Each structure stands twice: as C-alpha cells, then as structure tokens.
A tleap script that builds the chain and sets N, CA, C and O, in Angstrom:
source leaprc.protein.ff14SB
mol = sequence {
  NMET ASN ASN HIE CYS ASP THR GLU TRP PHE
  TRP ARG GLU ASN VAL PHE ASN PHE GLU ILE
  GLU HIE SER TRP LYS THR ASP PRO GLU LYS
  ILE ALA PHE LYS ASN THR LYS ASP TRP GLN
  ASN MET TRP ILE LEU ASP ASP VAL MET ALA
  LYS HIE ALA ASP GLY SER ILE PRO ASP THR
  PRO GLU GLU TRP LEU ASP GLY PHE ASN THR
  PHE SER ILE TYR GLN VAL LEU PRO GLN LEU
  ILE GLU LEU TRP GLY LEU ASN VAL GLN THR
  ASP VAL GLU ALA LYS LYS THR PRO SER ASN
  ARG CTHR
}
set mol.1.N position { 20.109 114.473 67.591 }
set mol.1.CA position { 20.826 113.424 68.254 }
set mol.1.C position { 21.342 112.429 67.212 }
set mol.1.O position { 20.629 112.123 66.256 }
set mol.2.N position { 22.515 111.941 67.371 }
set mol.2.CA position { 23.056 110.999 66.342 }
set mol.2.C position { 22.846 109.592 66.806 }
set mol.2.O position { 22.599 109.334 67.984 }
set mol.3.N position { 22.947 108.698 65.883 }
set mol.3.CA position { 22.725 107.247 66.142 }
set mol.3.C position { 23.995 106.436 65.862 }
set mol.3.O position { 23.898 105.285 65.437 }
set mol.4.N position { 25.184 107.010 66.091 }
set mol.4.CA position { 26.413 106.304 65.740 }
set mol.4.C position { 26.620 105.005 66.532 }
set mol.4.O position { 27.165 104.037 66.001 }
set mol.5.N position { 26.192 104.982 67.784 }
set mol.5.CA position { 26.488 103.808 68.572 }
set mol.5.C position { 25.360 102.761 68.592 }
set mol.5.O position { 25.523 101.693 69.183 }
set mol.6.N position { 24.222 103.060 67.952 }
set mol.6.CA position { 23.089 102.136 67.993 }
set mol.6.C position { 23.463 100.754 67.455 }
set mol.6.O position { 23.114 99.756 68.085 }
set mol.7.N position { 24.122 100.657 66.379 }
set mol.7.CA position { 24.450 99.390 65.731 }
set mol.7.C position { 25.390 98.580 66.597 }
set mol.7.O position { 25.232 97.369 66.746 }
set mol.8.N position { 26.403 99.285 67.187 }
set mol.8.CA position { 27.366 98.630 68.018 }
set mol.8.C position { 26.767 98.117 69.351 }
set mol.8.O position { 27.112 97.036 69.829 }
set mol.9.N position { 25.910 98.887 69.900 }
set mol.9.CA position { 25.365 98.557 71.223 }
set mol.9.C position { 24.094 97.677 71.160 }
set mol.9.O position { 23.895 96.780 71.978 }
set mol.10.N position { 23.249 97.973 70.158 }
set mol.10.CA position { 21.973 97.342 70.188 }
set mol.10.C position { 21.693 96.498 68.871 }
set mol.10.O position { 20.605 95.953 68.687 }
set mol.11.N position { 22.669 96.431 68.033 }
set mol.11.CA position { 22.634 95.610 66.825 }
set mol.11.C position { 21.572 96.000 65.843 }
set mol.11.O position { 21.137 95.186 65.028 }
set mol.12.N position { 21.155 97.225 65.912 }
set mol.12.CA position { 20.186 97.752 64.925 }
set mol.12.C position { 20.260 99.274 64.946 }
set mol.12.O position { 20.689 99.861 65.940 }
set mol.13.N position { 19.851 99.905 63.877 }
set mol.13.CA position { 19.851 101.324 63.766 }
set mol.13.C position { 18.571 101.957 64.359 }
set mol.13.O position { 17.574 101.276 64.597 }
set mol.14.N position { 18.634 103.249 64.580 }
set mol.14.CA position { 17.512 104.055 65.026 }
set mol.14.C position { 16.842 103.500 66.309 }
set mol.14.O position { 15.620 103.359 66.356 }
set mol.15.N position { 17.621 103.197 67.312 }
set mol.15.CA position { 17.081 102.655 68.536 }
set mol.15.C position { 16.277 103.729 69.316 }
set mol.15.O position { 15.145 103.467 69.722 }
set mol.16.N position { 16.814 104.850 69.511 }
set mol.16.CA position { 16.111 105.945 70.269 }
set mol.16.C position { 15.313 106.917 69.470 }
set mol.16.O position { 14.292 107.429 69.931 }
set mol.17.N position { 15.770 107.179 68.269 }
set mol.17.CA position { 15.068 108.110 67.383 }
set mol.17.C position { 15.420 107.835 65.945 }
set mol.17.O position { 16.374 107.113 65.653 }
set mol.18.N position { 14.664 108.401 65.066 }
set mol.18.CA position { 14.939 108.218 63.654 }
set mol.18.C position { 14.617 109.514 62.868 }
set mol.18.O position { 13.828 110.348 63.313 }
set mol.19.N position { 15.234 109.648 61.724 }
set mol.19.CA position { 15.078 110.871 60.924 }
set mol.19.C position { 13.973 110.717 59.889 }
set mol.19.O position { 13.949 109.744 59.135 }
set mol.20.N position { 13.053 111.688 59.857 }
set mol.20.CA position { 11.953 111.716 58.881 }
set mol.20.C position { 11.909 113.128 58.354 }
set mol.20.O position { 11.718 114.076 59.116 }
set mol.21.N position { 12.088 113.276 57.048 }
set mol.21.CA position { 12.019 114.614 56.404 }
set mol.21.C position { 12.820 115.666 57.097 }
set mol.21.O position { 12.303 116.745 57.387 }
set mol.22.N position { 14.064 115.388 57.372 }
set mol.22.CA position { 15.028 116.307 57.961 }
set mol.22.C position { 14.709 116.706 59.394 }
set mol.22.O position { 15.123 117.776 59.839 }
set mol.23.N position { 13.987 115.873 60.120 }
set mol.23.CA position { 13.790 116.139 61.519 }
set mol.23.C position { 13.795 114.759 62.267 }
set mol.23.O position { 13.590 113.697 61.679 }
set mol.24.N position { 14.031 114.854 63.530 }
set mol.24.CA position { 14.182 113.639 64.331 }
set mol.24.C position { 12.876 113.308 65.036 }
set mol.24.O position { 12.249 114.206 65.599 }
set mol.25.N position { 12.452 112.078 65.025 }
set mol.25.CA position { 11.307 111.582 65.737 }
set mol.25.C position { 11.742 110.525 66.754 }
set mol.25.O position { 12.600 109.687 66.478 }
set mol.26.N position { 11.142 110.588 67.906 }
set mol.26.CA position { 11.456 109.625 68.985 }
set mol.26.C position { 10.788 108.285 68.674 }
set mol.26.O position { 9.628 108.221 68.268 }
set mol.27.N position { 11.568 107.211 68.882 }
set mol.27.CA position { 11.063 105.880 68.721 }
set mol.27.C position { 10.315 105.427 69.975 }
set mol.27.O position { 10.967 105.232 71.000 }
set mol.28.N position { 8.981 105.246 69.964 }
set mol.28.CA position { 8.226 104.944 71.155 }
set mol.28.C position { 8.373 103.480 71.604 }
set mol.28.O position { 7.940 103.135 72.704 }
set mol.29.N position { 8.978 102.610 70.768 }
set mol.29.CA position { 9.137 101.216 71.112 }
set mol.29.C position { 10.132 101.025 72.214 }
set mol.29.O position { 11.070 101.814 72.328 }
set mol.30.N position { 9.967 99.989 73.055 }
set mol.30.CA position { 10.911 99.616 74.093 }
set mol.30.C position { 12.195 99.151 73.425 }
set mol.30.O position { 12.144 98.601 72.325 }
set mol.31.N position { 13.305 99.348 74.037 }
set mol.31.CA position { 14.621 98.896 73.528 }
set mol.31.C position { 14.672 97.359 73.754 }
set mol.31.O position { 14.498 96.898 74.882 }
set mol.32.N position { 14.892 96.629 72.757 }
set mol.32.CA position { 15.032 95.172 72.826 }
set mol.32.C position { 16.546 94.849 72.708 }
set mol.32.O position { 17.201 95.256 71.749 }
set mol.33.N position { 17.069 94.126 73.681 }
set mol.33.CA position { 18.438 93.657 73.600 }
set mol.33.C position { 18.550 92.367 72.827 }
set mol.33.O position { 17.688 91.496 72.937 }
set mol.34.N position { 19.593 92.237 72.054 }
set mol.34.CA position { 19.737 91.096 71.202 }
set mol.34.C position { 19.809 89.796 72.036 }
set mol.34.O position { 19.149 88.815 71.694 }
set mol.35.N position { 20.578 89.781 73.089 }
set mol.35.CA position { 20.706 88.590 73.798 }
set mol.35.C position { 21.035 88.970 75.234 }
set mol.35.O position { 22.089 89.559 75.474 }
set mol.36.N position { 20.180 88.658 76.192 }
set mol.36.CA position { 20.428 89.045 77.590 }
set mol.36.C position { 21.622 88.286 78.098 }
set mol.36.O position { 22.260 88.746 79.045 }
set mol.37.N position { 21.970 87.133 77.520 }
set mol.37.CA position { 23.082 86.352 77.964 }
set mol.37.C position { 24.371 87.190 77.749 }
set mol.37.O position { 25.279 87.139 78.579 }
set mol.38.N position { 24.448 87.934 76.675 }
set mol.38.CA position { 25.634 88.777 76.404 }
set mol.38.C position { 25.833 89.765 77.531 }
set mol.38.O position { 26.949 89.967 78.009 }
set mol.39.N position { 24.725 90.389 77.955 }
set mol.39.CA position { 24.812 91.368 79.042 }
set mol.39.C position { 25.216 90.672 80.393 }
set mol.39.O position { 26.004 91.210 81.170 }
set mol.40.N position { 24.661 89.497 80.625 }
set mol.40.CA position { 25.002 88.754 81.837 }
set mol.40.C position { 26.514 88.410 81.792 }
set mol.40.O position { 27.192 88.538 82.812 }
set mol.41.N position { 27.029 87.994 80.681 }
set mol.41.CA position { 28.451 87.676 80.556 }
set mol.41.C position { 29.281 88.879 80.796 }
set mol.41.O position { 30.317 88.789 81.455 }
set mol.42.N position { 28.868 90.024 80.284 }
set mol.42.CA position { 29.578 91.255 80.465 }
set mol.42.C position { 29.625 91.620 81.956 }
set mol.42.O position { 30.656 92.038 82.481 }
set mol.43.N position { 28.476 91.447 82.616 }
set mol.43.CA position { 28.421 91.724 84.087 }
set mol.43.C position { 29.374 90.832 84.840 }
set mol.43.O position { 30.082 91.317 85.723 }
set mol.44.N position { 29.428 89.556 84.535 }
set mol.44.CA position { 30.246 88.607 85.192 }
set mol.44.C position { 31.764 89.035 84.963 }
set mol.44.O position { 32.563 89.046 85.899 }
set mol.45.N position { 32.093 89.367 83.730 }
set mol.45.CA position { 33.510 89.781 83.435 }
set mol.45.C position { 33.830 91.020 84.255 }
set mol.45.O position { 34.878 91.069 84.898 }
set mol.46.N position { 32.968 92.010 84.253 }
set mol.46.CA position { 33.222 93.255 85.039 }
set mol.46.C position { 33.398 92.931 86.495 }
set mol.46.O position { 34.290 93.467 87.151 }
set mol.47.N position { 32.529 92.028 87.029 }
set mol.47.CA position { 32.636 91.643 88.400 }
set mol.47.C position { 33.978 90.956 88.748 }
set mol.47.O position { 34.569 91.223 89.794 }
set mol.48.N position { 34.417 90.112 87.891 }
set mol.48.CA position { 35.690 89.377 88.086 }
set mol.48.C position { 36.791 90.394 88.090 }
set mol.48.O position { 37.652 90.354 88.969 }
set mol.49.N position { 36.802 91.339 87.111 }
set mol.49.CA position { 37.843 92.271 87.053 }
set mol.49.C position { 37.888 93.213 88.290 }
set mol.49.O position { 38.962 93.550 88.788 }
set mol.50.N position { 36.713 93.614 88.755 }
set mol.50.CA position { 36.619 94.467 89.933 }
set mol.50.C position { 37.127 93.754 91.179 }
set mol.50.O position { 37.828 94.343 92.002 }
set mol.51.N position { 36.766 92.468 91.310 }
set mol.51.CA position { 37.202 91.711 92.494 }
set mol.51.C position { 38.679 91.446 92.447 }
set mol.51.O position { 39.324 91.336 93.491 }
set mol.52.N position { 39.244 91.338 91.232 }
set mol.52.CA position { 40.668 91.152 91.101 }
set mol.52.C position { 41.406 92.407 91.573 }
set mol.52.O position { 42.457 92.340 92.210 }
set mol.53.N position { 40.812 93.548 91.234 }
set mol.53.CA position { 41.444 94.834 91.620 }
set mol.53.C position { 41.264 95.126 93.084 }
set mol.53.O position { 42.129 95.739 93.710 }
set mol.54.N position { 40.098 94.676 93.664 }
set mol.54.CA position { 39.818 94.983 95.066 }
set mol.54.C position { 39.075 93.794 95.676 }
set mol.54.O position { 37.882 93.598 95.443 }
set mol.55.N position { 39.802 93.018 96.452 }
set mol.55.CA position { 39.220 91.826 97.057 }
set mol.55.C position { 38.124 92.037 98.075 }
set mol.55.O position { 37.429 91.108 98.485 }
set mol.56.N position { 37.991 93.313 98.475 }
set mol.56.CA position { 36.915 93.575 99.498 }
set mol.56.C position { 35.527 93.819 98.889 }
set mol.56.O position { 34.568 94.067 99.620 }
set mol.57.N position { 35.413 93.749 97.540 }
set mol.57.CA position { 34.122 93.946 96.914 }
set mol.57.C position { 33.209 92.725 97.223 }
set mol.57.O position { 33.596 91.572 97.035 }
set mol.58.N position { 31.963 93.039 97.713 }
set mol.58.CA position { 31.064 91.950 98.089 }
set mol.58.C position { 30.699 91.027 96.894 }
set mol.58.O position { 30.949 91.343 95.731 }
set mol.59.N position { 30.110 89.899 97.242 }
set mol.59.CA position { 29.821 88.874 96.228 }
set mol.59.C position { 28.635 89.249 95.358 }
set mol.59.O position { 28.582 88.857 94.193 }
set mol.60.N position { 27.686 89.994 95.894 }
set mol.60.CA position { 26.469 90.314 95.087 }
set mol.60.C position { 26.382 91.793 94.820 }
set mol.60.O position { 26.840 92.590 95.639 }
set mol.61.N position { 25.797 92.197 93.678 }
set mol.61.CA position { 25.603 93.590 93.379 }
set mol.61.C position { 24.835 94.329 94.438 }
set mol.61.O position { 25.112 95.494 94.722 }
set mol.62.N position { 23.851 93.642 95.036 }
set mol.62.CA position { 23.017 94.286 96.077 }
set mol.62.C position { 23.851 94.644 97.285 }
set mol.62.O position { 23.705 95.732 97.841 }
set mol.63.N position { 24.714 93.753 97.692 }
set mol.63.CA position { 25.616 94.038 98.861 }
set mol.63.C position { 26.521 95.204 98.494 }
set mol.63.O position { 26.734 96.102 99.309 }
set mol.64.N position { 27.040 95.203 97.309 }
set mol.64.CA position { 27.917 96.288 96.871 }
set mol.64.C position { 27.223 97.642 96.903 }
set mol.64.O position { 27.771 98.627 97.397 }
set mol.65.N position { 25.958 97.674 96.347 }
set mol.65.CA position { 25.205 98.934 96.363 }
set mol.65.C position { 24.814 99.383 97.775 }
set mol.65.O position { 24.697 100.580 98.033 }
set mol.66.N position { 24.613 98.437 98.679 }
set mol.66.CA position { 24.295 98.766 100.038 }
set mol.66.C position { 25.484 99.419 100.730 }
set mol.66.O position { 25.308 100.030 101.785 }
set mol.67.N position { 26.651 99.316 100.191 }
set mol.67.CA position { 27.827 99.885 100.827 }
set mol.67.C position { 27.938 101.401 100.600 }
set mol.67.O position { 28.770 102.056 101.227 }
set mol.68.N position { 27.100 101.965 99.706 }
set mol.68.CA position { 27.098 103.406 99.445 }
set mol.68.C position { 26.198 104.136 100.372 }
set mol.68.O position { 25.136 103.641 100.749 }
set mol.69.N position { 26.614 105.316 100.745 }
set mol.69.CA position { 25.757 106.181 101.563 }
set mol.69.C position { 24.701 106.786 100.664 }
set mol.69.O position { 24.990 107.093 99.507 }
set mol.70.N position { 23.476 106.968 101.161 }
set mol.70.CA position { 22.444 107.637 100.393 }
set mol.70.C position { 22.078 108.959 101.028 }
set mol.70.O position { 22.322 109.159 102.218 }
set mol.71.N position { 21.517 109.837 100.286 }
set mol.71.CA position { 21.099 111.133 100.816 }
set mol.71.C position { 19.914 111.619 100.008 }
set mol.71.O position { 19.638 111.131 98.912 }
set mol.72.N position { 19.229 112.581 100.571 }
set mol.72.CA position { 18.111 113.153 99.878 }
set mol.72.C position { 18.612 114.112 98.781 }
set mol.72.O position { 19.565 114.864 98.984 }
set mol.73.N position { 17.956 114.066 97.637 }
set mol.73.CA position { 18.310 114.959 96.560 }
set mol.73.C position { 18.160 116.449 96.930 }
set mol.73.O position { 18.802 117.330 96.359 }
set mol.74.N position { 17.286 116.676 97.905 }
set mol.74.CA position { 17.062 118.036 98.354 }
set mol.74.C position { 18.240 118.618 99.093 }
set mol.74.O position { 18.367 119.839 99.182 }
set mol.75.N position { 19.109 117.775 99.628 }
set mol.75.CA position { 20.292 118.218 100.282 }
set mol.75.C position { 21.274 118.854 99.364 }
set mol.75.O position { 21.981 119.780 99.761 }
set mol.76.N position { 21.347 118.382 98.121 }
set mol.76.CA position { 22.337 118.847 97.138 }
set mol.76.C position { 21.721 119.713 96.040 }
set mol.76.O position { 22.417 120.251 95.180 }
set mol.77.N position { 20.394 119.830 96.098 }
set mol.77.CA position { 19.671 120.560 95.033 }
set mol.77.C position { 20.191 122.033 94.886 }
set mol.77.O position { 20.354 122.495 93.757 }
set mol.78.N position { 20.445 122.755 95.973 }
set mol.78.CA position { 20.961 124.131 95.772 }
set mol.78.C position { 22.311 124.168 95.014 }
set mol.78.O position { 22.534 125.033 94.167 }
set mol.79.N position { 23.169 123.245 95.325 }
set mol.79.CA position { 24.478 123.211 94.633 }
set mol.79.C position { 24.268 122.785 93.169 }
set mol.79.O position { 24.946 123.309 92.286 }
set mol.80.N position { 23.362 121.862 92.897 }
set mol.80.CA position { 23.127 121.421 91.534 }
set mol.80.C position { 22.546 122.598 90.693 }
set mol.80.O position { 22.906 122.781 89.530 }
set mol.81.N position { 21.667 123.359 91.299 }
set mol.81.CA position { 21.074 124.492 90.561 }
set mol.81.C position { 22.176 125.534 90.312 }
set mol.81.O position { 22.241 126.114 89.228 }
set mol.82.N position { 23.010 125.765 91.274 }
set mol.82.CA position { 24.126 126.733 91.084 }
set mol.82.C position { 25.030 126.281 89.950 }
set mol.82.O position { 25.376 127.074 89.074 }
set mol.83.N position { 25.421 124.984 89.964 }
set mol.83.CA position { 26.297 124.455 88.889 }
set mol.83.C position { 25.608 124.502 87.546 }
set mol.83.O position { 26.252 124.831 86.549 }
set mol.84.N position { 24.345 124.192 87.476 }
set mol.84.CA position { 23.589 124.301 86.246 }
set mol.84.C position { 23.629 125.747 85.738 }
set mol.84.O position { 23.862 125.978 84.552 }
set mol.85.N position { 23.404 126.711 86.623 }
set mol.85.CA position { 23.433 128.071 86.236 }
set mol.85.C position { 24.776 128.485 85.687 }
set mol.85.O position { 24.852 129.235 84.714 }
set mol.86.N position { 25.876 127.982 86.330 }
set mol.86.CA position { 27.201 128.287 85.798 }
set mol.86.C position { 27.417 127.676 84.426 }
set mol.86.O position { 28.084 128.267 83.577 }
set mol.87.N position { 26.846 126.474 84.204 }
set mol.87.CA position { 27.018 125.763 82.985 }
set mol.87.C position { 26.330 126.446 81.793 }
set mol.87.O position { 26.816 126.386 80.663 }
set mol.88.N position { 25.199 127.092 82.066 }
set mol.88.CA position { 24.481 127.665 80.932 }
set mol.88.C position { 24.795 129.148 80.677 }
set mol.88.O position { 24.332 129.737 79.699 }
set mol.89.N position { 25.589 129.732 81.579 }
set mol.89.CA position { 25.980 131.145 81.331 }
set mol.89.C position { 27.102 131.160 80.254 }
set mol.89.O position { 27.803 130.170 80.042 }
set mol.90.N position { 27.227 132.275 79.618 }
set mol.90.CA position { 28.207 132.424 78.570 }
set mol.90.C position { 29.391 133.293 78.975 }
set mol.90.O position { 29.239 134.189 79.806 }
set mol.91.N position { 30.532 133.052 78.419 }
set mol.91.CA position { 31.726 133.784 78.675 }
set mol.91.C position { 31.970 134.839 77.586 }
set mol.91.O position { 32.849 135.688 77.733 }
set mol.92.N position { 31.225 134.791 76.539 }
set mol.92.CA position { 31.428 135.633 75.403 }
set mol.92.C position { 30.378 136.699 75.321 }
set mol.92.O position { 29.201 136.402 75.527 }
set mol.93.N position { 30.732 137.902 75.037 }
set mol.93.CA position { 29.787 138.986 74.926 }
set mol.93.C position { 29.141 138.926 73.562 }
set mol.93.O position { 29.823 138.721 72.557 }
set mol.94.N position { 27.820 139.106 73.516 }
set mol.94.CA position { 27.039 139.040 72.309 }
set mol.94.C position { 27.531 140.141 71.293 }
set mol.94.O position { 27.743 141.305 71.632 }
set mol.95.N position { 27.688 139.669 70.048 }
set mol.95.CA position { 28.105 140.639 69.035 }
set mol.95.C position { 26.984 141.616 68.689 }
set mol.95.O position { 27.234 142.794 68.431 }
set mol.96.N position { 25.768 141.126 68.686 }
set mol.96.CA position { 24.638 141.971 68.413 }
set mol.96.C position { 23.821 142.107 69.718 }
set mol.96.O position { 23.448 141.126 70.361 }
set mol.97.N position { 23.582 143.317 70.046 }
set mol.97.CA position { 22.818 143.608 71.217 }
set mol.97.C position { 21.576 144.427 70.726 }
set mol.97.O position { 21.547 144.936 69.605 }
set mol.98.N position { 20.561 144.524 71.621 }
set mol.98.CA position { 19.373 145.282 71.183 }
set mol.98.C position { 19.671 146.682 70.732 }
set mol.98.O position { 18.951 147.234 69.900 }
set mol.99.N position { 20.714 147.265 71.262 }
set mol.99.CA position { 21.028 148.651 70.867 }
set mol.99.C position { 21.700 148.797 69.500 }
set mol.99.O position { 21.607 149.855 68.878 }
set mol.100.N position { 22.373 147.748 69.030 }
set mol.100.CA position { 23.065 147.889 67.733 }
set mol.100.C position { 22.469 146.985 66.637 }
set mol.100.O position { 23.097 146.809 65.593 }
set mol.101.N position { 21.321 146.431 66.842 }
set mol.101.CA position { 20.663 145.632 65.819 }
set mol.101.C position { 20.042 146.551 64.785 }
set mol.101.O position { 19.558 147.640 65.094 }
set mol.102.N position { 20.071 146.079 63.551 }
set mol.102.CA position { 19.452 146.905 62.540 }
set mol.102.C position { 18.308 146.209 61.844 }
set mol.102.O position { 17.682 146.787 60.956 }
savepdb mol mol.pdb
quit
C-alpha cells in the first residue's frame, strides 16, 4: 500500500502503515486529524454547495440521511457474491498449466 496521500490529507507520513526492512507494517495508532475545525469548515462548504444545487436538501445531515431507504445486507448478498466472483475470475488463459510445467 502506498502513502502518497497521507501528507496531503493528514499532514504527516505513514498514517496507515509504514515500511520496515522492505515490508509494510500496520500503524496501530488512531488517526489524529490536525484540526477538526478544518473538517467542519469543509463540511459546511460541501453543505452550502449541495443546497445551492438542490434546494430540497434538508438542513441537518441526520435529516438528509433519513431520506435514504435502508435494506438488509442479506437481501443483496447473493448479487454481491456473484459480482465478487466475476471480479476475481480471469479472462486470460494461463501460459503454464500443470500438464506443461517442467
């Protein structure tokens, strides 16, 4: 896993993992944000832009989230498993097969 966005997003390197002796180790520490005010300001800006685009957006995030339908994950699990299976299958025939390996 690379760490290219860590400095831009979290203002420090190795937020999620770090490299030791040519292997990656997970950082067990909690992610600390530089300033929660920055995130609040970003949320306010996003909210203003969304309301400008669509005046029917509710005033609070909770009201907005309540507007979405919910469903049980078990209702879509068969389709997710099928899509996952399609995602991991290959379209290329193996060059080496058990019969032609030396």
